[in-house]
C-alpha positions in Angstrom: -27.6 0.8 -29.4 -27.8 -1.1 -32.7 -30.0 -4.0 -31.8 -30.0 -5.8 -35.2 -29.4 -8.9 -33.5 -30.2 -11.2 -36.4 -27.2 -10.0 -38.3 -25.3 -9.9 -35.2 -26.0 -13.5 -34.4 -25.0 -14.7 -37.9 -21.8 -12.9 -37.6 -21.3 -14.6 -34.1 -22.3 -18.1 -35.5 -19.5 -17.4 -38.2 -17.0 -16.5 -35.4 -17.9 -19.4 -33.5 -17.0 -21.5 -36.5 -13.6 -20.0 -36.5 -13.2 -20.5 -32.7 -14.1 -24.2 -33.2 -11.5 -24.5 -35.9 -8.9 -22.8 -33.7 -9.7 -24.6 -30.4 -7.7 -27.7 -29.2 -9.8 -30.7 -28.5 -9.7 -32.5 -25.2 -9.1 -35.8 -27.0 -5.7 -34.5 -28.1 -4.7 -33.0 -24.7 -2.3 -34.7 -22.2 -3.5 -37.0 -19.6 -3.2 -34.3 -16.7 -5.2 -31.8 -18.8 -8.0 -34.5 -19.3 -8.0 -35.2 -15.7 -8.4 -31.5 -14.8 -11.1 -31.1 -17.4 -13.0 -34.0 -16.1 -12.9 -32.7 -12.5 -14.0 -29.2 -13.4 -16.8 -30.6 -15.6 -18.1 -32.8 -12.7 -17.9 -29.8 -10.3 -19.8 -27.6 -12.7 -22.5 -30.0 -13.2 -23.0 -30.3 -9.5 -23.2 -26.6 -9.1 -25.5 -26.1 -12.0 -27.9 -28.8 -10.8 -27.9 -27.4 -7.3 -28.5 -23.9 -8.7 -31.7 -24.8 -10.7 -33.8 -24.0 -7.5 -32.5 -20.6 -6.8 -32.9 -17.2 -8.5 -29.2 -17.1 -9.7 -28.3 -14.7 -6.9 -28.0 -17.3 -4.1 -31.5 -17.2 -2.8 -33.9 -20.0 -3.0 -37.6 -20.6 -2.7 -38.7 -17.7 -5.1 -41.6 -18.9 -7.3 -40.9 -19.1 -11.1 -42.8 -15.9 -11.8 -40.9 -13.9 -9.3 -37.6 -15.4 -10.5 -38.4 -14.5 -14.1 -39.6 -10.9 -13.0 -36.1 -10.5 -11.1 -34.2 -11.8 -14.1 -36.0 -9.4 -16.5 -35.3 -6.4 -14.2 -31.7 -7.4 -14.0 -31.3 -7.7 -17.8 -33.0 -4.3 -18.2 -30.6 -2.8 -15.6 -27.6 -4.3 -17.3 -28.7 -2.9 -20.6 -29.3 0.5 -19.3 -25.8 0.5 -17.7 -24.1 -0.4 -20.9 -26.0 2.4 -22.7 -25.1 4.9 -20.0 -21.4 4.0 -19.3 -19.9 2.9 -22.7 -18.4 5.5 -25.1 -20.3 5.7 -28.4 -22.9 3.0 -27.7 -24.5 3.6 -31.1 -21.3 1.9 -32.6 -22.2 -1.4 -30.6 -23.4 -4.4 -32.7 -25.3 -7.1 -30.7 -24.1 -10.6 -31.1 -27.0 -12.5 -29.5 -30.7 -11.9 -29.3 -30.8 -11.8 -25.4 -27.1 -12.1 -24.0 -25.5 -8.8 -23.3 -22.6 -9.1 -25.6 -21.6 -6.5 -28.3 -18.8 -5.9 -30.7 -18.2 -2.2 -31.9 -18.5 -1.7 -35.5 -14.9 -0.5 -35.8 -14.0 -3.9 -34.2 -12.0 -2.2 -31.4 -14.1 -3.3 -28.5 -16.0 -6.2 -27.1 -18.5 -5.1 -24.5 -20.2 -7.4 -21.9 -22.9 -6.6 -19.5 -22.7 -8.2 -16.0 -23.5 -7.8 -12.3 -21.3 -7.6 -9.3 -21.5 -10.9 -7.4 -18.7 -10.8 -4.7 -16.8 -8.0 -3.0 -14.9 -10.1 -0.3 -13.0 -13.3 -0.2 -10.6 -15.5 -2.2 -10.9 -15.5 -6.0 -10.3 -18.0 -8.8 -12.0 -15.9 -11.4 -12.5 -12.1 -12.1 -15.6 -13.0 -14.1 -17.7 -16.3 -14.4 -20.8 -17.4 -16.3 -24.1 -16.8 -14.2 -25.0 -19.6 -12.2 -21.6 -21.1 -11.9 -18.8 -19.7 -9.8 -20.2 -16.6 -8.2 -18.7 -17.5 -4.8 -15.2 -17.0 -6.2 -15.8 -14.3 -8.9 -16.1 -10.5 -8.8 -18.6 -10.2 -11.8 -21.2 -12.7 -13.1 -21.9 -12.7 -16.8 -25.1 -14.0 -18.3 -23.4 -14.7 -21.7 -22.3 -18.1 -23.1 -18.4 -18.1 -23.0 -18.1 -19.4 -26.5 -19.7 -16.1 -27.6 -16.9 -14.2 -25.8 -14.2 -16.2 -27.5 -15.9 -15.6 -30.9 -16.2 -11.9 -30.3 -12.4 -11.6 -29.4 -11.5 -13.5 -32.6 -14.0 -11.1 -34.5 -11.8 -8.1 -33.3 -8.7 -9.9 -34.5 -7.3 -11.0 -31.0 -4.8 -13.9 -31.4 -5.7 -16.8 -29.6 -2.9 -18.8 -27.6 -3.2 -21.9 -25.6 -4.4 -22.8 -22.1 -2.0 -23.9 -19.2 -0.5 -27.4 -19.4 0.1 -29.3 -16.3 2.0 -32.4 -17.4 4.8 -33.5 -17.5 5.6 -29.9 -16.1 3.7 -26.7 -16.0 3.6 -24.6 -19.1 2.0 -21.0 -18.6 -1.0 -20.1 -20.6 -0.3 -18.0 -23.8 -2.2 -15.6 -26.1 -2.6 -12.0 -26.9 -3.0 -9.6 -23.7 -6.5 -8.3 -23.4 -7.3 -5.1 -21.4 -10.6 -5.4 -19.2 -12.2 -2.1 -18.0 -15.0 -2.3 -15.4 -17.7 0.5 -15.6 -20.7 1.2 -13.5 -23.1 4.1 -12.4 -22.6 5.2 -8.7 -25.8 4.5 -6.9 -25.8 7.9 -5.1 -24.2 10.4 -7.5 -25.2 8.6 -10.9 -21.7 9.4 -12.1 -19.9 6.9 -14.3 -17.1 5.0 -12.5 -14.4 3.2 -14.2 -11.4 1.0 -13.3 -9.1 -1.5 -14.7 -10.3 -5.0 -13.8 -6.9 -5.6 -12.0 -7.9 -2.9 -9.5 -10.7 -5.1 -8.3 -8.3 -7.9 -7.5 -5.4 -7.9 -5.0 -2.5 -10.2 -4.0 -3.7 -12.0 -0.8 -0.2 -12.1 0.7 0.6 -8.5 0.2 -2.7 -6.7 -0.2 -1.4 -5.0 -3.4 -3.5 -4.6 -6.5 -3.0 -7.2 -9.1 -0.7 -5.9 -12.0 -0.6 -9.1 -14.2 -2.3 -9.0 -17.6 -4.9 -11.4 -18.9 -4.0 -13.4 -22.0 -6.5 -14.8 -24.5 -6.0 -18.5 -24.4 -9.4 -19.3 -26.2 -10.2 -21.9 -23.7 -10.5 -25.6 -24.5 -13.0 -27.9 -26.3 -14.3 -31.2 -24.9 -15.5 -34.2 -26.6 -18.7 -35.7 -25.3 -19.6 -39.4 -25.3 -21.0 -39.3 -28.8 -17.8 -37.7 -30.1 -19.2 -34.2 -30.4 -17.2 -31.2 -29.5 -18.4 -28.7 -26.8 -16.9 -25.6 -25.4 -15.7 -26.3 -21.9 -16.4 -23.0 -20.3 -20.0 -23.1 -21.4 -20.3 -26.0 -18.8 -17.8 -24.9 -16.1 -18.5 -21.2 -16.3 -14.8 -20.4 -16.4 -14.4 -16.9 -18.3 -11.7 -14.7 -16.9 -9.4 -16.6 -14.5 -6.9 -15.4 -11.8 -6.2 -19.2 -11.1 -5.2 -21.5 -13.9 -8.1 -23.4 -15.4 -7.9 -25.1 -18.9 -11.4 -23.8 -19.8 -10.9 -20.1 -19.0 -11.2 -17.7 -22.0 -8.7 -15.4 -20.6 -6.1 -16.5 -18.0 -3.1 -15.1 -16.1 0.3 -16.0 -18.0 2.0 -17.6 -15.0 1.4 -20.4 -12.7 -1.5 -19.5 -10.3 -2.8 -22.4 -8.1 -6.5 -23.3 -8.0 -5.9 -25.1 -4.6 -8.1 -23.3 -2.0 -5.2 -23.3 0.5 -2.9 -21.7 -2.1 -5.2 -19.0 -3.8 -3.0 -16.1 -4.8 -5.7 -13.5 -5.3 -8.5 -12.1 -3.4 -11.4 -9.4 -4.0 -10.2 -5.8 -3.5 -13.3 -4.8 -1.5 -12.7 -1.1 -1.5 -12.6 -0.8 -5.2 -15.7 -3.1 -6.0 -19.1 -1.5 -6.1 -22.0 -3.1 -4.0 -23.2 -6.6 -4.8 -25.8 -6.6 -7.4 -24.5 -3.5 -9.2 -24.9 -3.7 -13.0 -21.7 -3.3 -14.9 -20.2 -2.9 -18.3 -16.9 -4.8 -19.1 -15.0 -3.5 -22.0 -12.5 -5.7 -23.6 -9.7 -4.2 -26.0 -6.6 -5.6 -27.4 -3.4 -4.4 -25.9 -1.5 -4.9 -29.1 1.6 -6.1 -27.4 3.2 -9.6 -27.7 2.7 -11.6 -24.5 5.8 -12.7 -22.6 4.9 -15.2 -20.0 6.0 -14.1 -16.5 7.6 -16.4 -13.9 4.9 -16.0 -11.2 6.6 -12.8 -9.7 3.2 -11.3 -9.2 2.9 -13.4 -6.0 5.9 -11.8 -4.5 4.9 -8.2 -4.9 
């Protein structure tokens, strides 16, 4: 892969500037959205603080040296998986010195490296930031979410808006984005690939998710000093299957984040073993988004 990260980082920085200009600030959001943002930030801070003593994979008590060794091995495995599973890896241009995120030189694909973190149970996200919501996501990504937003803008994806909750629900909008999950089978070493939807199923019916993801672009908050920050960088919300204002991608209909009402769960049979390094390939669907009415839940 092309590892000219300095040029890539400059490009990413420019794209982040575009993302900042395009994003909506929490200060201008309605009261209900601000309340939800505050709740998710508080939860994320607690989760982050609690996770500082573990190795990022749910185990605690490891020494700093062991933890660093494990993280280095994971990074190498993720890099190797991306190189081995992505078509024409020589066309990928890195956007960060260490984070596994690339954009193809033809600006047709965004590629992310991640690790499978959950195979069974209810879901609020398909993918989250490492160290945040692994207990309710299929894939964990060691990538700052603002870089993912910037990369999608760089390939020309049209940003919409996150869900609104007050005075009535308004579904998320944005250009539809396809996500493909790839990995190498541990035994055969063959490349496996599925649409991300295949890894998620409707809890009520057991059928695979068919709904698309739309590029909302997430949401920006304002700290006590009046400075903007990208909400998903704090909360870890990246690709949601429940509506959260910070998610970079969301489903375009009402999908509850109430634990008792979660619509989706992990489709265990389609997901590789926990800890498997993966590549996520994001492409534009090039089709205008038409918000659905939540019929997904009835399928």
